PyMOL Python script that loads the backbone (N, CA, C, O; Angstrom):
from pymol import cmd

cmd.read_pdbstr("""\
ATOM      1  N   MET A   1     104.850 173.496 135.899  1.00  0.00           N
ATOM      2  CA  MET A   1     104.399 172.859 137.116  1.00  0.00           C
ATOM      3  C   MET A   1     105.247 173.358 138.286  1.00  0.00           C
ATOM      4  O   MET A   1     106.370 173.829 138.108  1.00  0.00           O
ATOM      5  N   VAL A   2     104.689 173.241 139.460  1.00  0.00           N
ATOM      6  CA  VAL A   2     105.407 173.625 140.673  1.00  0.00           C
ATOM      7  C   VAL A   2     105.639 172.376 141.507  1.00  0.00           C
ATOM      8  O   VAL A   2     104.712 171.623 141.803  1.00  0.00           O
ATOM      9  N   ASP A   3     106.895 172.175 141.878  1.00  0.00           N
ATOM     10  CA  ASP A   3     107.266 171.079 142.770  1.00  0.00           C
ATOM     11  C   ASP A   3     106.970 171.561 144.185  1.00  0.00           C
ATOM     12  O   ASP A   3     107.670 172.431 144.703  1.00  0.00           O
ATOM     13  N   THR A   4     105.942 171.005 144.810  1.00  0.00           N
ATOM     14  CA  THR A   4     105.511 171.485 146.124  1.00  0.00           C
ATOM     15  C   THR A   4     106.524 171.176 147.223  1.00  0.00           C
ATOM     16  O   THR A   4     106.456 171.753 148.309  1.00  0.00           O
ATOM     17  N   ARG A   5     107.455 170.276 146.953  1.00  0.00           N
ATOM     18  CA  ARG A   5     108.476 169.961 147.960  1.00  0.00           C
ATOM     19  C   ARG A   5     109.494 171.082 148.073  1.00  0.00           C
ATOM     20  O   ARG A   5     110.048 171.313 149.149  1.00  0.00           O
ATOM     21  N   THR A   6     109.750 171.790 146.956  1.00  0.00           N
ATOM     22  CA  THR A   6     110.785 172.825 146.939  1.00  0.00           C
ATOM     23  C   THR A   6     110.258 174.196 146.527  1.00  0.00           C
ATOM     24  O   THR A   6     110.968 175.195 146.645  1.00  0.00           O
ATOM     25  N   SER A   7     109.017 174.250 146.043  1.00  0.00           N
ATOM     26  CA  SER A   7     108.390 175.468 145.506  1.00  0.00           C
ATOM     27  C   SER A   7     109.054 175.950 144.216  1.00  0.00           C
ATOM     28  O   SER A   7     108.851 177.091 143.802  1.00  0.00           O
ATOM     29  N   LYS A   8     109.853 175.077 143.575  1.00  0.00           N
ATOM     30  CA  LYS A   8     110.483 175.440 142.313  1.00  0.00           C
ATOM     31  C   LYS A   8     109.501 175.219 141.165  1.00  0.00           C
ATOM     32  O   LYS A   8     108.738 174.253 141.155  1.00  0.00           O
ATOM     33  N   THR A   9     109.538 176.141 140.196  1.00  0.00           N
ATOM     34  CA  THR A   9     108.721 176.028 139.004  1.00  0.00           C
ATOM     35  C   THR A   9     109.547 175.382 137.908  1.00  0.00           C
ATOM     36  O   THR A   9     110.718 175.712 137.724  1.00  0.00           O
ATOM     37  N   GLY A  10     108.927 174.455 137.177  1.00  0.00           N
ATOM     38  CA  GLY A  10     109.645 173.783 136.102  1.00  0.00           C
ATOM     39  C   GLY A  10     108.734 173.391 134.959  1.00  0.00           C
ATOM     40  O   GLY A  10     107.523 173.247 135.126  1.00  0.00           O
ATOM     41  N   MET A  11     109.337 173.222 133.797  1.00  0.00           N
ATOM     42  CA  MET A  11     108.615 172.743 132.622  1.00  0.00           C
ATOM     43  C   MET A  11     108.765 171.228 132.577  1.00  0.00           C
ATOM     44  O   MET A  11     109.855 170.702 132.802  1.00  0.00           O
ATOM     45  N   VAL A  12     107.680 170.533 132.288  1.00  0.00           N
ATOM     46  CA  VAL A  12     107.729 169.082 132.190  1.00  0.00           C
ATOM     47  C   VAL A  12     108.487 168.701 130.931  1.00  0.00           C
ATOM     48  O   VAL A  12     108.146 169.126 129.827  1.00  0.00           O
ATOM     49  N   MET A  13     109.528 167.886 131.118  1.00  0.00           N
ATOM     50  CA  MET A  13     110.358 167.453 130.002  1.00  0.00           C
ATOM     51  C   MET A  13     110.100 165.994 129.638  1.00  0.00           C
ATOM     52  O   MET A  13     110.401 165.567 128.523  1.00  0.00           O
ATOM     53  N   GLY A  14     109.549 165.239 130.566  1.00  0.00           N
ATOM     54  CA  GLY A  14     109.269 163.836 130.292  1.00  0.00           C
ATOM     55  C   GLY A  14     108.981 163.076 131.563  1.00  0.00           C
ATOM     56  O   GLY A  14     108.826 163.652 132.640  1.00  0.00           O
ATOM     57  N   HIS A  15     108.914 161.763 131.411  1.00  0.00           N
ATOM     58  CA  HIS A  15     108.643 160.864 132.537  1.00  0.00           C
ATOM     59  C   HIS A  15     109.732 159.800 132.550  1.00  0.00           C
ATOM     60  O   HIS A  15     110.137 159.301 131.500  1.00  0.00           O
ATOM     61  N   GLU A  16     110.195 159.461 133.728  1.00  0.00           N
ATOM     62  CA  GLU A  16     111.191 158.401 133.888  1.00  0.00           C
ATOM     63  C   GLU A  16     110.733 157.543 135.057  1.00  0.00           C
ATOM     64  O   GLU A  16     110.805 157.964 136.211  1.00  0.00           O
ATOM     65  N   GLY A  17     110.270 156.357 134.757  1.00  0.00           N
ATOM     66  CA  GLY A  17     109.742 155.493 135.808  1.00  0.00           C
ATOM     67  C   GLY A  17     108.560 156.180 136.474  1.00  0.00           C
ATOM     68  O   GLY A  17     107.666 156.678 135.790  1.00  0.00           O
ATOM     69  N   PRO A  18     108.547 156.210 137.798  1.00  0.00           N
ATOM     70  CA  PRO A  18     107.414 156.823 138.498  1.00  0.00           C
ATOM     71  C   PRO A  18     107.540 158.344 138.652  1.00  0.00           C
ATOM     72  O   PRO A  18     106.694 158.964 139.294  1.00  0.00           O
ATOM     73  N   TYR A  19     108.576 158.949 138.077  1.00  0.00           N
ATOM     74  CA  TYR A  19     108.836 160.373 138.282  1.00  0.00           C
ATOM     75  C   TYR A  19     108.582 161.206 137.032  1.00  0.00           C
ATOM     76  O   TYR A  19     108.641 160.707 135.908  1.00  0.00           O
ATOM     77  N   VAL A  20     108.300 162.482 137.255  1.00  0.00           N
ATOM     78  CA  VAL A  20     108.173 163.468 136.182  1.00  0.00           C
ATOM     79  C   VAL A  20     109.468 164.264 136.176  1.00  0.00           C
ATOM     80  O   VAL A  20     109.952 164.681 137.228  1.00  0.00           O
ATOM     81  N   GLN A  21     110.027 164.473 134.995  1.00  0.00           N
ATOM     82  CA  GLN A  21     111.267 165.243 134.882  1.00  0.00           C
ATOM     83  C   GLN A  21     110.920 166.688 134.570  1.00  0.00           C
ATOM     84  O   GLN A  21     110.179 166.974 133.629  1.00  0.00           O
ATOM     85  N   LEU A  22     111.461 167.591 135.366  1.00  0.00           N
ATOM     86  CA  LEU A  22     111.205 169.028 135.234  1.00  0.00           C
ATOM     87  C   LEU A  22     112.515 169.750 134.957  1.00  0.00           C
ATOM     88  O   LEU A  22     113.584 169.313 135.385  1.00  0.00           O
ATOM     89  N   ARG A  23     112.416 170.857 134.238  1.00  0.00           N
ATOM     90  CA  ARG A  23     113.574 171.718 133.987  1.00  0.00           C
ATOM     91  C   ARG A  23     113.158 173.151 134.299  1.00  0.00           C
ATOM     92  O   ARG A  23     112.043 173.551 133.966  1.00  0.00           O
ATOM     93  N   PRO A  24     114.042 173.938 134.938  1.00  0.00           N
ATOM     94  CA  PRO A  24     113.711 175.331 135.206  1.00  0.00           C
ATOM     95  C   PRO A  24     113.363 176.055 133.901  1.00  0.00           C
ATOM     96  O   PRO A  24     113.975 175.775 132.870  1.00  0.00           O
ATOM     97  N   PRO A  25     112.407 176.968 133.918  1.00  0.00           N
ATOM     98  CA  PRO A  25     111.985 177.667 132.699  1.00  0.00           C
ATOM     99  C   PRO A  25     113.123 178.409 132.004  1.00  0.00           C
ATOM    100  O   PRO A  25     113.102 178.544 130.781  1.00  0.00           O
ATOM    101  N   HIS A  26     114.102 178.888 132.741  1.00  0.00           N
ATOM    102  CA  HIS A  26     115.214 179.642 132.155  1.00  0.00           C
ATOM    103  C   HIS A  26     116.395 178.743 131.817  1.00  0.00           C
ATOM    104  O   HIS A  26     117.481 179.232 131.504  1.00  0.00           O
ATOM    105  N   GLY A  27     116.186 177.425 131.879  1.00  0.00           N
ATOM    106  CA  GLY A  27     117.236 176.467 131.557  1.00  0.00           C
ATOM    107  C   GLY A  27     117.932 175.978 132.808  1.00  0.00           C
ATOM    108  O   GLY A  27     117.787 176.555 133.885  1.00  0.00           O
ATOM    109  N   GLY A  28     118.671 174.933 132.654  1.00  0.00           N
ATOM    110  CA  GLY A  28     119.388 174.395 133.796  1.00  0.00           C
ATOM    111  C   GLY A  28     119.206 172.897 133.901  1.00  0.00           C
ATOM    112  O   GLY A  28     118.731 172.244 132.973  1.00  0.00           O
ATOM    113  N   THR A  29     119.585 172.376 135.027  1.00  0.00           N
ATOM    114  CA  THR A  29     119.569 170.945 135.267  1.00  0.00           C
ATOM    115  C   THR A  29     118.166 170.454 135.585  1.00  0.00           C
ATOM    116  O   THR A  29     117.449 171.048 136.390  1.00  0.00           O
ATOM    117  N   GLU A  30     117.791 169.357 134.937  1.00  0.00           N
ATOM    118  CA  GLU A  30     116.495 168.744 135.216  1.00  0.00           C
ATOM    119  C   GLU A  30     116.522 168.081 136.589  1.00  0.00           C
ATOM    120  O   GLU A  30     117.578 167.703 137.096  1.00  0.00           O
ATOM    121  N   TRP A  31     115.340 167.950 137.172  1.00  0.00           N
ATOM    122  CA  TRP A  31     115.213 167.204 138.412  1.00  0.00           C
ATOM    123  C   TRP A  31     113.964 166.340 138.322  1.00  0.00           C
ATOM    124  O   TRP A  31     113.076 166.599 137.510  1.00  0.00           O
ATOM    125  N   ASP A  32     113.904 165.326 139.150  1.00  0.00           N
ATOM    126  CA  ASP A  32     112.776 164.403 139.178  1.00  0.00           C
ATOM    127  C   ASP A  32     111.859 164.744 140.336  1.00  0.00           C
ATOM    128  O   ASP A  32     112.309 165.119 141.418  1.00  0.00           O
ATOM    129  N   ALA A  33     110.564 164.608 140.089  1.00  0.00           N
ATOM    130  CA  ALA A  33     109.577 164.839 141.136  1.00  0.00           C
ATOM    131  C   ALA A  33     108.468 163.806 141.003  1.00  0.00           C
ATOM    132  O   ALA A  33     108.079 163.450 139.891  1.00  0.00           O
ATOM    133  N   PRO A  34     107.965 163.329 142.119  1.00  0.00           N
ATOM    134  CA  PRO A  34     106.825 162.419 142.040  1.00  0.00           C
ATOM    135  C   PRO A  34     105.585 163.199 141.593  1.00  0.00           C
ATOM    136  O   PRO A  34     105.409 164.354 141.983  1.00  0.00           O
ATOM    137  N   PRO A  35     104.735 162.586 140.788  1.00  0.00           N
ATOM    138  CA  PRO A  35     103.556 163.298 140.277  1.00  0.00           C
ATOM    139  C   PRO A  35     102.660 163.889 141.362  1.00  0.00           C
ATOM    140  O   PRO A  35     102.050 164.939 141.160  1.00  0.00           O
ATOM    141  N   ASP A  36     102.579 163.223 142.506  1.00  0.00           N
ATOM    142  CA  ASP A  36     101.708 163.743 143.567  1.00  0.00           C
ATOM    143  C   ASP A  36     102.296 164.961 144.276  1.00  0.00           C
ATOM    144  O   ASP A  36     101.625 165.565 145.113  1.00  0.00           O
ATOM    145  N   ALA A  37     103.538 165.334 143.957  1.00  0.00           N
ATOM    146  CA  ALA A  37     104.169 166.524 144.537  1.00  0.00           C
ATOM    147  C   ALA A  37     104.102 167.712 143.582  1.00  0.00           C
ATOM    148  O   ALA A  37     104.725 168.743 143.839  1.00  0.00           O
ATOM    149  N   LEU A  38     103.354 167.584 142.481  1.00  0.00           N
ATOM    150  CA  LEU A  38     103.262 168.662 141.490  1.00  0.00           C
ATOM    151  C   LEU A  38     101.886 169.298 141.505  1.00  0.00           C
ATOM    152  O   LEU A  38     100.874 168.662 141.798  1.00  0.00           O
ATOM    153  N   ARG A  39     101.894 170.580 141.177  1.00  0.00           N
ATOM    154  CA  ARG A  39     100.622 171.307 141.019  1.00  0.00           C
ATOM    155  C   ARG A  39     100.789 172.338 139.912  1.00  0.00           C
ATOM    156  O   ARG A  39     101.906 172.697 139.539  1.00  0.00           O
ATOM    157  N   GLU A  40      99.670 172.803 139.399  1.00  0.00           N
ATOM    158  CA  GLU A  40      99.689 173.869 138.407  1.00  0.00           C
ATOM    159  C   GLU A  40     100.166 175.160 139.074  1.00  0.00           C
ATOM    160  O   GLU A  40      99.829 175.405 140.232  1.00  0.00           O
ATOM    161  N   PRO A  41     100.944 175.991 138.371  1.00  0.00           N
ATOM    162  CA  PRO A  41     101.379 177.263 138.968  1.00  0.00           C
ATOM    163  C   PRO A  41     100.217 178.255 139.049  1.00  0.00           C
ATOM    164  O   PRO A  41      99.280 178.205 138.252  1.00  0.00           O
ATOM    165  N   THR A  42     100.301 179.149 140.023  1.00  0.00           N
ATOM    166  CA  THR A  42      99.330 180.238 140.096  1.00  0.00           C
ATOM    167  C   THR A  42      99.642 181.211 138.965  1.00  0.00           C
ATOM    168  O   THR A  42     100.697 181.108 138.339  1.00  0.00           O
ATOM    169  N   GLN A  43      98.762 182.134 138.699  1.00  0.00           N
ATOM    170  CA  GLN A  43      99.020 183.134 137.662  1.00  0.00           C
ATOM    171  C   GLN A  43     100.274 183.931 137.998  1.00  0.00           C
ATOM    172  O   GLN A  43     101.071 184.243 137.113  1.00  0.00           O
ATOM    173  N   SER A  44     100.447 184.254 139.252  1.00  0.00           N
ATOM    174  CA  SER A  44     101.613 185.019 139.686  1.00  0.00           C
ATOM    175  C   SER A  44     102.907 184.232 139.456  1.00  0.00           C
ATOM    176  O   SER A  44     103.890 184.788 138.967  1.00  0.00           O
ATOM    177  N   GLU A  45     102.911 182.947 139.804  1.00  0.00           N
ATOM    178  CA  GLU A  45     104.095 182.110 139.601  1.00  0.00           C
ATOM    179  C   GLU A  45     104.415 181.956 138.119  1.00  0.00           C
ATOM    180  O   GLU A  45     105.578 181.995 137.717  1.00  0.00           O
ATOM    181  N   GLU A  46     103.377 181.781 137.316  1.00  0.00           N
ATOM    182  CA  GLU A  46     103.587 181.631 135.879  1.00  0.00           C
ATOM    183  C   GLU A  46     104.162 182.910 135.281  1.00  0.00           C
ATOM    184  O   GLU A  46     105.092 182.853 134.477  1.00  0.00           O
ATOM    185  N   LEU A  47     103.619 184.059 135.664  1.00  0.00           N
ATOM    186  CA  LEU A  47     104.128 185.334 135.170  1.00  0.00           C
ATOM    187  C   LEU A  47     105.572 185.557 135.613  1.00  0.00           C
ATOM    188  O   LEU A  47     106.398 186.026 134.829  1.00  0.00           O
ATOM    189  N   SER A  48     105.875 185.227 136.852  1.00  0.00           N
ATOM    190  CA  SER A  48     107.231 185.388 137.365  1.00  0.00           C
ATOM    191  C   SER A  48     108.219 184.541 136.558  1.00  0.00           C
ATOM    192  O   SER A  48     109.321 184.998 136.254  1.00  0.00           O
ATOM    193  N   SER A  49     107.835 183.324 136.216  1.00  0.00           N
ATOM    194  CA  SER A  49     108.701 182.462 135.408  1.00  0.00           C
ATOM    195  C   SER A  49     108.918 183.043 134.020  1.00  0.00           C
ATOM    196  O   SER A  49     110.032 183.012 133.497  1.00  0.00           O
ATOM    197  N   LYS A  50     107.857 183.572 133.424  1.00  0.00           N
ATOM    198  CA  LYS A  50     107.974 184.158 132.090  1.00  0.00           C
ATOM    199  C   LYS A  50     108.865 185.400 132.107  1.00  0.00           C
ATOM    200  O   LYS A  50     109.633 185.626 131.171  1.00  0.00           O
ATOM    201  N   VAL A  51     108.768 186.193 133.152  1.00  0.00           N
ATOM    202  CA  VAL A  51     109.616 187.378 133.279  1.00  0.00           C
ATOM    203  C   VAL A  51     111.082 186.952 133.431  1.00  0.00           C
ATOM    204  O   VAL A  51     111.969 187.574 132.848  1.00  0.00           O
ATOM    205  N   ALA A  52     111.335 185.904 134.204  1.00  0.00           N
ATOM    206  CA  ALA A  52     112.702 185.425 134.382  1.00  0.00           C
ATOM    207  C   ALA A  52     113.293 184.959 133.049  1.00  0.00           C
ATOM    208  O   ALA A  52     114.466 185.206 132.767  1.00  0.00           O
ATOM    209  N   VAL A  53     112.486 184.290 132.238  1.00  0.00           N
ATOM    210  CA  VAL A  53     112.947 183.832 130.934  1.00  0.00           C
ATOM    211  C   VAL A  53     113.247 185.043 130.045  1.00  0.00           C
ATOM    212  O   VAL A  53     114.284 185.089 129.383  1.00  0.00           O
ATOM    213  N   ALA A  54     112.337 186.021 130.033  1.00  0.00           N
ATOM    214  CA  ALA A  54     112.529 187.224 129.205  1.00  0.00           C
ATOM    215  C   ALA A  54     113.770 187.992 129.657  1.00  0.00           C
ATOM    216  O   ALA A  54     114.541 188.463 128.821  1.00  0.00           O
ATOM    217  N   ASN A  55     113.970 188.120 130.948  1.00  0.00           N
ATOM    218  CA  ASN A  55     115.156 188.817 131.458  1.00  0.00           C
ATOM    219  C   ASN A  55     116.429 188.097 131.045  1.00  0.00           C
ATOM    220  O   ASN A  55     117.437 188.742 130.755  1.00  0.00           O
ATOM    221  N   GLY A  56     116.397 186.776 131.016  1.00  0.00           N
ATOM    222  CA  GLY A  56     117.560 186.011 130.585  1.00  0.00           C
ATOM    223  C   GLY A  56     117.904 186.276 129.135  1.00  0.00           C
ATOM    224  O   GLY A  56     119.080 186.299 128.772  1.00  0.00           O
ATOM    225  N   ARG A  57     116.895 186.478 128.298  1.00  0.00           N
ATOM    226  CA  ARG A  57     117.138 186.771 126.886  1.00  0.00           C
ATOM    227  C   ARG A  57     117.767 188.143 126.712  1.00  0.00           C
ATOM    228  O   ARG A  57     118.532 188.365 125.773  1.00  0.00           O
ATOM    229  N   TRP A  58     117.453 189.051 127.603  1.00  0.00           N
ATOM    230  CA  TRP A  58     117.951 190.423 127.478  1.00  0.00           C
ATOM    231  C   TRP A  58     119.178 190.665 128.341  1.00  0.00           C
ATOM    232  O   TRP A  58     119.659 191.794 128.437  1.00  0.00           O
ATOM    233  N   GLY A  59     119.686 189.614 128.967  1.00  0.00           N
ATOM    234  CA  GLY A  59     120.928 189.725 129.734  1.00  0.00           C
ATOM    235  C   GLY A  59     120.786 190.437 131.054  1.00  0.00           C
ATOM    236  O   GLY A  59     121.743 191.048 131.530  1.00  0.00           O
ATOM    237  N   ARG A  60     119.636 190.376 131.646  1.00  0.00           N
ATOM    238  CA  ARG A  60     119.444 191.056 132.948  1.00  0.00           C
ATOM    239  C   ARG A  60     119.482 190.081 134.076  1.00  0.00           C
ATOM    240  O   ARG A  60     119.339 190.471 135.235  1.00  0.00           O
TER     241      ARG A  60
END
""", "prot")
cmd.dss("prot")
cmd.show_as("cartoon", "prot")
cmd.util.cbc("prot")
cmd.orient("prot")
């Protein structure tokens, strides 16, 4: 999902109260976002996230 407030892409990890918890695809600290501030990523955003994850595995 994409947090439209920050344009950050994150994987949904759960729900806490009225918020959705997201974590960056390559790992890191979770953050909370209201559901109405989320949208599906575009194909380009999704591919970019997958490339970032793959680069992290290869140490780039």
